[in-house]
Steps between C-alpha positions, in 0.01 A plus 500: 500500500434329169779458252508789253458444128860592441706189428846587370490844663818705518550822689555840331861593577659626180544843664706358788871413509608166640630530856695254714467507876622276777356391834781477752378278782573672835594170663792266567754785504617787714398853414838597354471217247148609412606861457786391276260296286272801454792716385635229270156453341469870428853512357421198281217696338173361635197726476342415836591328827247340734502341842197337670283559804543199730632455851676165455694326221282335237746214450692288746650554745207697640709632791759659268569873474215713366417872477179705504376647172432871546808590704709330230310694230583829672867404495476398133354842423819662630744245364383495137498777243317375191292185545136483596442281803232370731347208684392191305271523673395701806248312715211738555391306811804604702452877509220753510440617139549867583831411666598300190431806287709723726788253506493467121487879454799542732706236320400660170649830617815335638563344158446821303851636551617772266240417235207587724307195378464191718553145382279289728264241355226423752469124455220361714281198560266335746753275676528123521777386738319376810812477723552876458148567623512255789843598633435875477145491634299586188167336420553263208138478387424346160613569146171676439512714813859607430410599143197691625727688740741583216208629294409736785862606557593604146263800471610618846864486392438709187285742701771544764762567232278783374489657848857465622729800533728482320325293237685213331746621238308314229193284458643197679441194282304218664598142424249232604618142528270201455290320246156429648235561239203613711665748733871558433472574128209732567722693743772510234252648251385756756830609654821354356763654279681164494361146530744235625406134456653152516239339273631212290579593142237275346227673702636852473305606191169398657592683822578813300156467346343498846690816589384668179141410573528655845655809341198527270264474798697761696544742210877457494727488196711184549790667320546712816604187694854362469527120520769354726617147583812296573580225748542457873779356711252225589533365146190602310404762245454509122848639436632151587301336217638412157559796265338726758650844422381530138164340581442743786600792280253392231223487762573860597715463811748784534634464856689176569612432858710196595568440869847456650573373850773559754755451638700545178248685280643364177377746234623294203144398393426867435765538231325318212171667588660844490665420166162383367337820626753713319459308172122524516490869589757593236293322236165638610 
């Protein structure tokens, strides 16, 4: 796709509050430590908690403890009371799309509690970790074939949600992770409520312009899409760059998600972000 004529583009987000999430890596710790981290993060005041959908640790040692995404999400639905939560991100390759929809709907209901409204964010993507595919017997394919499969899966997931009994408690928000300009950002424009990216800060405005151009082609108001970013435990992401929080806010990002690893799950990095969130939202 050609570069849009939109240098210096920012995203419309004045109507959205700033939110702070956290990705708690489900690795390098026993389940009791992970459960404790989830509860501590909610008590600290984060807005959303995410895990990931892999079968092995993403950092060494690769043979360390690790837990599966959706069974952990079901437990998080029961354990928490307030936060939104979800996978960052579900790998659409690993499960039939209708099954994904049914699993998500069920977790949505588990999380509803006394309010009657679920809290699941359906974060999803096309997959990338080849060892997961090889060890668990899935066809790895190519980047293009995996994105094409995701494009076919997303309408089936929405369609299945419309047919399930009981239906989801709310319109489950879809988060799509990735930054490819020809396919991924088109899928974001077509389907996503949230776009999560690890684009470098200096290229972020241009990437937003590409998303806006896809929104124009798809008849979508870009203001409907919340922008999300942060950093990974593997040491990359724009939140790690100089003066990142205010620069991301100016670009229109309203969901900021740092990643924290086991076994200790030190939540101290969240404190200044939560204080910043409160200052920004009080002054908005």
